[in-house]
C-alpha positions in Angstrom: 45.3 76.2 25.6 45.5 79.3 27.1 48.8 81.3 26.0 50.0 82.4 29.0 49.6 79.2 30.8 51.2 77.5 27.9 54.2 79.4 27.7 55.2 78.9 31.6 54.5 75.4 31.0 56.9 75.2 27.9 59.5 77.5 30.3 58.7 74.5 33.1 60.2 71.8 30.3 63.0 74.0 29.2 64.5 74.7 32.8 62.3 72.8 35.2 65.4 73.5 38.0 65.2 77.4 37.5 63.4 79.2 40.4 60.5 80.7 39.3 59.4 82.3 42.5 60.9 83.9 45.7 58.5 84.9 48.3 59.3 87.6 50.6 59.4 84.6 53.5 62.5 83.3 51.4 60.4 80.3 50.3 61.1 79.5 46.5 59.7 77.4 43.6 61.2 76.1 40.7 59.4 76.2 37.4 58.7 72.4 37.7 57.2 72.8 41.1 55.3 76.0 40.0 53.5 74.0 37.0 53.1 71.0 39.3 50.9 73.2 41.4 49.3 74.8 39.1 48.2 71.5 37.3 46.8 70.0 40.7 45.3 73.3 41.3 43.4 73.3 37.7 42.2 70.0 38.4 40.5 70.4 41.7 39.1 73.5 40.7 37.7 72.0 37.3 36.2 69.0 39.7 34.5 72.0 41.9 33.6 74.3 39.3 32.4 71.7 36.5 33.0 74.0 33.5 35.3 76.4 31.9 35.1 80.1 30.4 33.1 81.2 33.7 33.9 84.9 35.3 36.3 84.3 38.4 36.7 86.6 40.9 39.2 86.1 43.6 40.2 87.7 46.8 43.0 86.1 48.4 45.9 87.1 50.3 49.1 88.3 48.4 51.4 85.5 47.9 52.4 82.2 46.1 48.5 81.7 45.8 47.9 84.8 43.2 50.3 83.3 40.4 49.1 79.9 41.1 45.5 80.8 40.8 45.8 83.0 38.1 47.7 80.3 36.0 45.0 77.7 36.9 42.3 79.9 36.0 43.9 81.2 32.8 44.2 77.3 31.7 40.5 76.9 32.3 39.8 80.0 30.0 37.9 81.7 32.8 37.9 85.6 33.1 40.0 86.7 36.1 38.6 89.4 38.4 41.3 90.0 41.3 39.6 92.1 44.2 41.3 94.2 46.9 40.9 92.6 50.2 41.1 96.0 51.9 37.5 97.2 50.6 34.3 97.2 52.2 31.5 94.6 51.9 29.3 97.0 50.0 32.4 97.9 47.6 33.1 94.1 47.1 29.5 93.1 46.6 28.8 96.2 44.2 31.9 95.0 42.2 31.0 91.3 42.0 27.4 92.3 40.7 28.9 94.9 38.0 31.1 92.3 36.4 28.6 89.4 36.3 30.7 87.3 38.6 30.1 83.5 38.5 32.6 82.2 41.1 34.0 83.8 44.0 37.4 82.2 45.4 38.6 83.0 48.9 41.0 81.8 51.4 41.1 81.6 55.1 42.1 85.0 55.5 39.4 86.7 53.4 36.5 84.1 53.6 34.8 86.6 56.4 34.6 89.7 54.3 31.7 88.5 52.3 28.1 88.1 53.5 25.3 86.4 52.2 25.8 86.0 48.3 23.8 83.8 45.3 27.3 83.5 44.0 29.5 80.2 44.4 32.1 80.8 46.8 35.3 78.5 46.9 37.6 78.6 49.6 40.8 77.4 47.8 42.5 76.6 50.9 39.9 73.6 51.5 40.5 72.4 47.9 41.4 68.9 47.2 45.2 68.6 46.3 44.8 64.9 44.7 41.7 65.2 42.1 41.2 62.1 39.7 39.9 64.9 36.9 41.9 63.8 33.7 44.2 66.8 32.5 44.3 65.4 29.1 40.5 65.9 29.0 40.6 69.3 30.1 43.5 70.4 27.9 41.8 69.0 25.0 38.6 71.0 25.8 40.4 74.3 26.7 42.1 73.7 23.2 39.3 74.1 21.4 37.7 76.7 23.7 38.2 80.7 22.7 37.5 83.5 24.9 38.8 86.9 24.6 38.5 88.4 28.1 41.4 87.5 30.3 41.4 90.1 33.2 38.9 92.3 34.4 40.6 95.0 36.5 39.7 98.4 38.0 40.9 101.5 36.9 43.0 103.5 39.3 40.2 106.1 40.0 42.6 109.3 38.6 40.1 110.5 36.4 36.9 109.6 38.2 35.2 106.8 39.9 37.3 103.3 39.1 35.8 101.7 36.0 36.4 97.9 35.3 38.6 97.7 32.4 38.5 94.5 30.4 41.9 93.0 29.1 42.5 90.5 26.6 45.2 87.6 26.9 46.9 89.0 23.8 46.5 92.7 25.2 48.2 91.2 28.6 51.0 89.5 26.7 51.6 92.7 24.4 52.0 94.5 27.1 54.9 92.4 28.5 56.3 92.4 25.1 56.5 96.1 25.2 58.2 96.4 28.4 60.7 93.4 27.5 61.5 95.6 24.3 62.0 99.1 26.4 63.7 97.9 29.3 65.7 95.1 27.6 64.6 92.5 29.9 65.4 88.5 29.3 65.3 85.3 31.0 68.2 86.3 33.4 66.4 89.0 34.9 65.5 88.6 38.4 62.1 90.8 38.9 60.6 92.5 42.0 56.7 93.0 42.5 55.6 94.7 45.5 52.3 95.9 43.9 49.2 93.9 44.7 47.7 91.7 41.9 44.4 93.8 42.0 46.1 96.7 40.4 47.4 96.4 36.9 51.0 96.9 37.5 51.0 94.0 40.0 49.4 91.8 37.1 52.4 92.9 34.6 55.1 92.6 37.0 53.9 89.3 38.2 53.2 87.7 34.6 56.7 89.4 33.0 59.2 87.1 34.6 57.2 84.2 34.2 56.5 84.6 30.7 60.2 84.9 29.7 61.7 82.3 32.1 63.0 84.9 34.5 62.8 85.0 38.2 59.9 86.5 40.2 60.7 87.9 43.7 57.3 88.6 45.4 56.5 90.8 48.3 53.1 90.7 50.1 53.3 94.5 50.2 55.6 97.2 49.9 58.0 98.0 53.1 61.4 99.9 52.5 63.2 97.6 54.7 61.5 94.4 53.0 62.2 95.8 49.7 65.9 97.0 49.8 66.3 93.3 51.5 65.0 91.8 48.8 66.9 93.8 46.1 69.7 93.0 47.9 69.6 89.3 48.7 68.1 87.9 45.6 70.2 90.1 43.4 67.1 91.7 41.8 67.8 93.5 38.3 64.6 95.0 37.4 61.7 96.5 39.0 58.8 99.2 39.0 58.1 100.8 42.4 55.2 103.3 42.2 56.0 107.0 42.6 54.8 107.1 46.4 57.2 104.2 47.2 60.3 105.5 45.3 60.7 108.4 47.5 61.5 106.4 50.2 63.6 104.2 47.9 65.4 107.2 47.1 66.1 108.5 50.8 67.3 105.0 51.5 69.5 104.9 48.5 71.4 108.2 49.5 72.7 106.3 52.5 73.1 102.7 51.3 73.7 102.6 47.7 76.0 99.4 47.7 72.6 97.6 48.3 71.4 98.4 45.0 74.4 97.2 43.0 72.5 94.5 41.4 70.0 96.6 39.8 70.2 97.0 36.0 67.0 99.3 35.6 64.6 101.1 37.8 61.3 102.6 36.7 59.0 105.1 37.8 55.4 104.8 37.4 51.8 106.0 38.5 52.8 109.8 39.0 55.5 112.1 38.4 58.3 112.4 40.8 60.2 115.4 42.1 63.1 116.7 39.9 65.4 116.8 43.0 64.5 113.3 43.8 65.4 112.0 40.6 68.6 114.2 40.6 69.6 112.1 43.9 68.7 108.9 41.9 71.0 109.9 39.0 73.9 110.6 41.3 73.5 107.4 43.4 72.1 104.8 40.6 75.0 103.0 38.5 72.1 101.5 36.6 69.4 103.0 34.2 66.5 105.0 35.6 63.4 105.3 33.7 60.0 107.4 34.2 57.2 106.2 32.3 53.9 107.8 31.9 50.5 106.1 30.8 47.1 104.6 32.2 45.7 101.1 32.6 43.7 101.7 29.6 46.5 102.5 27.2 49.7 100.8 29.0 52.8 102.7 29.0 52.4 105.9 26.5 56.0 107.5 26.9 59.5 106.6 28.7 62.2 108.6 29.4 65.6 107.4 30.9 68.1 109.0 32.8 70.4 110.3 30.1 67.3 112.1 28.8 66.0 113.2 31.8 69.5 115.1 32.5 68.5 117.6 29.7 64.8 117.3 30.5 64.2 116.9 34.3 60.7 117.5 34.1 59.6 115.9 30.9 57.8 112.1 31.0 59.6 111.2 27.7 58.7 110.6 24.0 56.0 108.2 22.8 56.7 104.5 22.6 56.7 102.6 19.5 52.9 103.0 18.1 51.8 105.5 20.3 50.7 108.8 19.3 49.9 111.9 21.8 48.0 115.4 21.3 47.6 118.2 23.1 44.2 119.4 22.8 41.9 122.3 24.1 38.5 122.3 25.6 37.2 122.0 22.2 39.5 119.1 21.1 41.4 121.6 18.8 45.1 120.7 18.9 47.3 123.1 20.6 50.6 124.5 19.5 54.0 123.6 21.1 54.5 124.6 24.8 50.9 125.2 25.0 49.2 123.3 28.0 46.1 121.3 27.3 44.4 118.1 27.7 46.4 115.0 27.0 45.0 112.5 24.7 46.6 109.4 23.8 46.3 107.0 20.7 48.1 103.3 21.6 47.9 100.0 19.9 47.2 98.2 23.6 44.0 100.1 24.2 41.7 98.3 26.6 38.0 99.2 27.2 35.3 98.9 30.1 33.4 96.2 30.8 29.7 96.8 29.5 30.2 100.3 29.7 29.9 101.1 26.2 28.7 104.6 26.5 31.8 105.2 29.1 34.1 103.8 26.9 32.9 105.8 23.9 32.8 109.3 25.6 36.5 108.4 26.9 37.8 108.6 23.0 38.0 111.3 20.8 39.0 110.0 17.2 40.6 106.7 18.8 42.7 109.0 21.4 42.0 108.4 24.8 41.4 111.2 26.9 43.6 110.8 30.0 42.1 113.6 32.1 45.7 114.8 32.5 46.9 118.5 31.6 50.4 118.9 30.0 52.4 120.1 27.1 54.9 119.1 24.3 57.9 120.7 23.6 59.5 121.4 20.0 61.4 118.1 20.6 58.1 116.2 20.6 58.9 115.5 24.7 55.7 115.3 26.7 55.4 117.3 30.0 52.8 116.5 32.6 51.4 119.6 34.6 48.6 118.2 36.6 45.5 116.0 36.8 42.7 117.9 35.0 40.0 117.4 38.1 42.7 118.4 40.6 43.0 122.1 38.8 41.9 124.8 41.6 40.0 127.6 40.1 40.4 130.3 42.8 38.9 133.9 41.5 38.7 132.6 38.2 42.3 131.8 38.2 43.5 127.9 37.4 45.7 127.0 39.9 47.9 123.8 39.2 48.2 122.0 42.7 51.5 120.1 41.6 53.3 123.7 41.6 52.3 124.4 45.1 53.2 121.1 46.3 56.7 121.1 44.4 57.4 124.2 46.5 56.3 123.0 50.1 58.1 119.6 49.5 61.3 121.4 49.3 60.8 123.3 52.4 63.0 121.6 55.4 61.1 119.2 57.7 58.1 118.5 54.9 57.9 114.9 54.4 55.5 115.3 51.6 52.1 117.7 51.3 49.2 117.3 49.2 47.2 120.7 47.9 43.3 120.5 47.3 40.6 123.0 46.5 37.6 123.1 48.8 34.2 125.2 48.2 34.0 128.8 48.7 31.6 131.5 48.6 34.1 134.2 47.9 36.6 132.8 45.5 34.7 129.5 44.2 37.4 127.4 45.5 40.1 128.1 48.6 43.6 126.6 48.5 44.3 124.0 51.2 47.5 122.5 51.8 47.8 119.3 54.1 51.4 118.8 55.3 53.0 115.8 56.5 55.8 116.3 59.0 57.4 115.3 62.1 58.5 118.7 63.1 57.1 119.4 66.8 57.0 123.2 66.5 54.3 122.9 63.6 53.2 126.6 63.9 57.0 127.6 63.2 57.2 125.2 60.0 53.9 126.9 58.8 55.2 130.3 59.0 58.3 129.4 57.3 56.3 127.3 54.6 54.3 130.8 54.4 57.2 133.0 54.2 59.0 130.6 51.4 55.7 130.7 49.3 55.1 134.4 49.4 58.8 134.8 48.0 58.2 132.1 45.2 54.6 132.1 44.0 51.9 134.7 43.3 49.2 135.8 45.5 46.8 133.3 43.9 48.6 130.6 44.8 49.0 130.9 48.5 47.0 128.4 50.5 44.5 130.0 52.7 45.0 127.1 55.6 47.4 124.6 56.4 46.7 120.9 58.3 49.2 119.2 59.4 49.0 115.4 59.7 51.5 112.3 60.4 50.3 110.7 57.2 48.2 111.2 54.1 45.6 108.8 52.8 46.1 106.3 49.6 43.7 104.7 47.4 43.9 101.3 46.4 46.3 102.0 43.4 49.1 103.5 45.8 48.2 107.2 44.8 47.3 110.1 47.3 43.4 110.1 47.6 42.5 113.6 47.4 38.8 113.3 47.5 39.1 111.9 50.9 41.0 114.5 51.9 38.8 117.0 50.3 35.4 115.3 52.0 37.6 115.4 55.4 38.1 118.9 55.1 34.8 120.0 54.2 33.4 117.9 57.2 35.3 120.1 59.2 33.0 122.8 58.3 35.4 125.5 57.7 34.1 128.7 57.2 37.0 130.3 55.4 34.7 133.1 53.5 35.2 135.4 56.5 39.0 135.1 56.6 39.3 135.6 52.7 37.3 138.6 53.0 39.9 140.0 55.6 42.7 139.4 53.5 41.5 140.4 50.1 40.1 143.4 51.6 43.1 144.8 53.1 44.5 147.4 51.5 47.9 147.3 49.7 50.5 149.5 49.0 
């Protein structure tokens, strides 16, 4: 019998009347109700599918069907492939083919996303809920079936095109155990998940409370008002919002700290957050605050809590148990302390790519995963993230880190957020462009304020040549800023910055 399903079933026997899942509409399921629904779905899927151990993709609306379907497929020893319903048909079709999907599960909200396919498509909303299939026979079969592929999920795409990552069941369980150990989580905890299941963080937060007999509060999507309401109403004790969501949380927290009293721990993930945001959180939060650094391929690599962050506010922490981190140069020779280089990580929780042996091999050097990030390590062993390697802007032969410029712009009044990218330029190789999100009506004045501030604080090489003002910035499927689409959008404008640059750099200076 599959381990995750078995653990949840054991929890149902131990405390059947305990609340297992709370949905954002207020509806809830006890552990007994959850496992009963799972068992019904197992039987109906088994009757429809006819065999176990296959690769099953599912593209369904976020909600209670996510954990039910996941646990059902786990009991059937299937490989789970959660898909993002917001992707285009061509993208979804490519994913189905690239991971050798046997069966596709959809629901009434997603059934029209797919065109003609040779894959068996099943609408879960149309499954019978009273199958005569013998669960005893099924369980006996599953108990003797061994399969080491539990979930195939896409990488975030931070270091290039998204790649399918294969996780074994043991790997996922060990990742949950890692979080339990680091953040001191137990069966009394109420865990809030506002991340989609097709993202590895959503998977982690979904399984974590169910494995330990805790309570999962599941939101279909992140909305700051709904998020705060859920924390307050359901007495949430633990949550991991992605960094883009945490900024909204921090803004809300400043005005309504009383709504967060139930929290024991809040964790920032996915990307580093502004130092001032952290300090605001420290001053208002009575609970612990953690920042963690890692990747889907290696799980959590470093963690730092608010007490350590007080002394090292820009650090992402010390390596987790069993994790080793090095900073290396372009020749993969280890750098000295305080020297910026490539971050490489050796982790006991590593996961490789599906049928991409060459890509997997090239992603590692001496068993160290090449993160695609740049950083340095201080004399005390603390890691500092500087920027994504592919985001570096090389202008006039000088390496420019966008995060440095973004930090300064984000601290200017009336700026909500900004993204700094490099675009091709004949004169300098790349020109620096800043995309600024602001509700300020007089944007020309705001631009002048930004330019004036940057001239005081940054070098001439770090000055953006052009500013674009928008109401929002695009995000990718993982909730991270989609820099590539911003660059493409700017390139499509056909800007000829070369003439402008020549005017600037040919102007005599005293």
